N, C-alpha and C positions, 0 to 999 in steps of 0.2 A: 708380314702378317701369317707367316707359319711359324709352328711351334717349335721353339728349340729344343734339344735334349740334351742330357748333361755328356752325351758322349759325341755330339758333334753329329749325329745324323739326323734326317728331317724325318716328324711323324708321319707315316706312310697314312695315315688319316686325313692329313691337312694337305689341301691342295695348293701348291704356289701360286702367288697372283701375278700375273704379266707383270713387268715394270711400265708398260703404259697403262693400263687399267690403275694402277698406284698413282702414277702421275696426273692422271685425269681427277681420279678421286681428290686428291691433296690440290689441286686447283680449284676445284668445285667447293672446296673446303674455304678457300679463301673468302668467297663471296659469303660467309655466314659471318655476322658479327657476335664474338663473345659467346660461343657455342659453346652447348653442355653435352658432356659425353652420357649417355644411355646406353642400356642394356635392354634389350627386348628378347622374350623367347617364344619361338613359334612351334605349333604343333599340327597335325592333322592327321585323322586316320579314317577320313571318308573319300571315296573318288581318288582322281590321280593326287597322291600323297605328295610327289616329288614336283610337280608341275604347279601345286598350289603352293607349296611354301616358295618354291624360286618366283611365284606371282607377288606373293606376300613382300618378299624382298623388294622387288621392282616396283611396286605400288608404294612402298617406303621412300625409294629414292626420288620417286616423281614428286613427291609432295615438298611443297615450297617449305625452307626450313629444317630439311632433315637430309643430310649426307650420311650412306652407309658407308662404314669404315672398313668393316670386317666382317665374315661370314662362316660360320663353324662348318665343320664335317657334320653330315647327316648320321643321326643315332635311330635304330628302331627301338621302341619302347614297348612294353607290355602296359595297358589302360592302367591308370590309377584308381585306385579306391572303387574297384568292381569286382564281381566275379571272373575268376580267369574263364578266358574262351569267350566270355559274353559280347567281346566288342571285336572289331580289327584290331590289330596294333597301331599304333603312331609313329611316324616319322616326326624328328625332333630337330631342333636346330638353335642356334642363337646368333643374333646379329647384335653388332657395335654399333650406335649413330652418334653421331656429333648433330646436335640440333639448337635451333633457337626457340623452337615452340614451346610454351610453360606445359609443365606436366598435365594439366587438364587438357590442353590441345593436343598434346601427342595421346593421349587417350583417346580423344574424341577419333584421332585419325585411324589411330590401332582398330576400335571397334568400326570405324566405317569401313576399312580394309575386311576385315572378318564378314560386315555383312554384304562386300562384293563379291566376297565366296559363298555367300549363302549361309552363313553361321544360322544356327538356330539355338535358342538357350530354352528348351524344354526340360530340362532336368541337370541337376548337379551332376557331373561326374558322366555326361552323356556323350556319345559320339557327336563328331563334330570336325566339319568340312574344313576348318581353321580355327586356330585359337591363337591370339598374338597378347602376351603380358609384359608389362614393363615389371622388369624385375628391378631394376635401380636407376635412379637418375642423379647424378653427380653423387655427393652425399646426403642428398637431401631426405630428412627423415618425415612422415605424415601418418596421422592415425585417421585421415578423411577415410571412410568406410567404403566410397565411392572410388578410391584409388591410395590403398596403403603402401607406403614404401621404406624399405625395400618392400618387395613381395614378402607376405609374411610366410611363406611355404617354402622360398625357393633354397633355403638353406638346407633344406631336407629331401630336396629331389636330385638325384643323379641325372636325369636326363636335362636337368639345365645346368647344373654344374660341371659337369663333364665337358660338352662343349664350349663352354665358355671359359673353361681352362684350355682346351686346346689351342682357342685362339690369343688368349691372355693370360700366360702362366704368373703372372703378378696379381691377378685378379681379387679384388677384395670384396666382400659383398659389405656393405655400409652397417656398422652395429655388430657384425657378425664374424668377421675375419678373413684370413686368405681362403679364397674359394678351394686352394688345393687341401688345405688342412678340413674344412668340410665334407670334401669330396670324401676324403679318407675315414670320415665317421658316419657314413651311409653306405646301402649295399646298392653296387650296381648291378644285381640279379635284375635280368629281364632287360637291362639298357645295353644295347648292342651296337658296335659303330659300323658302319654301312660303307665299307672302305669302296665300293662299287659305285657309289652315287656321290655326286657332286653338287653343290650348288654356287652358282656364279656370282660371284661381285658385279654389280652392274656397271656397266661403262659409261 
């Protein structure tokens, strides 16, 4: 669950997962019948941002039919689509899940987690205590306006692509190609790894 590098060194932005935790997650995984792989992005720019992201990861893991397999390093990001300096910066991360929930149920759970952290949807691009977006669900393509898959803007967002690549160097965004190539094509300006912060994989 750590990202290897060509030189064989460990990426300093990726915290190693204790073997005991990996064993517990893999054992829990066996309770899921025919799970699908899903990728979710997490963001927060109000309140205790790190605590909120950790709470979201824990809430997802506590959901029947979901197992959190990997959690990325934390990135600090300038708000998207708004005037610079008009909002606090975001903490962003990505989690890889295995789930037996269909996409619609996973969306309902993601929104319930947002609401538990008092997410308010007053304005587009507005500040929020928590944002949980489904980036991809297996290789599914959907034009449903309630849940478009894969996420229609993920391929142009470094704050999604960079943490995703950290935990899965071979990741591909369905219909768009390798995440590494997508990340090379966008700017990382305003997207900074926070090596001093860490999200824990649930035990």
